[in-house]
Residue, then its C-alpha position, 0 to 999 in steps of 0.5 A: m840220885w836225888e833222894i830224901v833222907e829219913i831219920n828218927r828224932l834221936q839222930v837229929d844232932g848229926i844232921s847238917l842243914q847245909s845239904i838242904l840249902s845246897g840242894k844236895i838232898p831235897a828234904i829231911v824227914i824226921r820220923n816220930f819227931y813229935d809225940e803222936k798223942s799230943c798230935q791227937t790232943i791238938i787235933n781235938r782242940i782244933k775241932n773245938h776251936s771252931q767246931n762248925n767251921f771244921q765239920n763243914g769244911k770251912l776252916r782252912h787254916i789257923g794263923p795268917f800266912l805272910m805271903s797272903h798279906t804282901t800288901d797289907k802289913k797291918k792286917y798281917f800283924e793284927d792277925a799274927k797277934q790274935s793267932q798267938r793267943i789261939f796257939e797258946r790255948i791249943f798247946c796249953g799243957i802239952k809240949n809246944p810243937i813250935i818250941q820243939i821244932c826250934d829246939g831241934i834246929n838249935n841242936m843242929l846249929p848250936d852256934y845260932a841264936i833262934s827267935l821269933a821274927s819281929e819288926f817295929q815291935n810287931d811279932y810275926s806269926p809263929a806258925i800256921i796250921r793248915i786243914h786240907e780236906n777231901g779233893k784239896s791239892i796244892p799246885i807247883h809253887k815255891d816259897n821265897v820271902r826275899f822276892e815276894g815279901k819285899e815290904y817286910a824286913l824278912s826279905g833281908i835274910d840270907h837263906q830260907i828253910s821250911c818246916v812242916l809237922h804232920l799232925q793228921e794224915s789223909e786216907s790217901g793222897g797228900d804226898l809231897v812232890m819236890y822238883d830238882k829245880q830252884w826258882k829264878k826270876e825268869d820263871e815268873k812267865f810261868r806263874n798262874i794268875d791265882f797261885g802257883y806255876s804251870s807244869n812247864v816250869i819244871e819240865s825235864s826236872e828230876s822229882c822226888k815224892m814223899s808219902n806215907f807220912s804219920a802224925g808226928d813226922l817233921v819235914i825240913m826242906n828248901p822251899n825255893y825248890y819247886h814243890k806241890v802236894t797231890k790231891i787228898t782223898g777220903d774223909t780224913t783231913r790232912i792237917t799240918l803245922g808249918m813255919f819258916l826259918g830265916f838265916y842271917q849268916k853274918d850274925s849267926k841268927i835264925v828267925t822264925w815266921a809263917 
């Protein structure tokens, strides 16, 4: 049975990420990983950061997403620099959730050094905050910088893991569905023109749905397995902070980016 593993933040030291990399389990959910009060502080600051855009649903994210800049590295690194300043303001005076995630990963893999990815003295974006409003869903897709980010130095990593911290949950929907099938190059025939893949790509694949997330819950998963987010309903937006981890096994090094 392909099932997620749920733990609390006090059990982090005993978790092996190898089970995610190998596909033995779809994901690890760490309940109450980040302080709920700090989540609310971040939400309030996001609203103040761009109040009009947030209220009318125009604010979709804070920070650039590398896979949206595969052919424009200059713009990506410019936006990454700007996002660093925004994150500093949003996390000022509270525990930085990006640092807390990195510390948690370091507890799991103490022999690895972890740092923000950089290229030619340009820092990558440390994270991306996504705002998903009523009616929003994310189609079946995968995240694989080794294939889609060939213009970037990050394409040389050995493995990729995704970390998603839930800051605010929608009233309903917004469930994460994972499929027990890894992407392979032949699957590109199922790719949609705009984004994602048709359902044919996961035909007959076992799936696992993760729901009932709360503010402060962290999901760690292998994003090369197909996954989607179900439609969000209700007036409360779903807000998450996401980041990737890239593993260089020979050098015992982990780099982070979004």
